[in-house]
C-alpha positions, 0 to 999 in steps of 0.5 A: 524522508522529506516531503513539502519540507517537513519529514514525513512518517513511512508506514506500511499499507495493509493490502490483500494480493489477490492474483498472479498477473504476468509471469516477467521477471520478477512477475507482477501481482494485482493487490487490493485494499479498501480505503477509509469510504469503502472504495476498493482500489486495485494496485499492479506491480512488481510483487518485490515492492509489496512486503511480501516475506515470502516468494510469490508465484503463479501457482501461489495460493490467493489471497496473500496479505501483503503490504505496500510502502507509504507516506503519510500527507495528513493526520487529523492526529485523533490518535483513534485507531479508525482516525482517517489519514491520507496517504501517497505510495508515490514515493515507492512508484506504486498507483492505480492504473489510473494514476492516482496516488493518494488514498484516505485509509482508516489509522489501524490500516497502517503499520509504522515502519522502524527507522 
């Protein structure tokens, strides 16, 4: 994926589905993660967008570990597991209820996708 004229790294951000919120097809989840500064963010989206390996529904047992696809916008390049990385969920159409799409997270919260 190209972003701002350069090849962007595609990653998955580890999150946790905490509840089922909508029975419309295919159903919607509330997903949370905590950023590098300790702030918890909430995302609401159809469950298939969260890289869920199993079908989830209103009767599923929560929380469930899930991921959301992101691109890396900025990486200090320290190589340390707890280094800070700025990611965006916008290429996948996912944002917080107030429209936020960019987050500073720890590198160890990310899973690099195979190309």
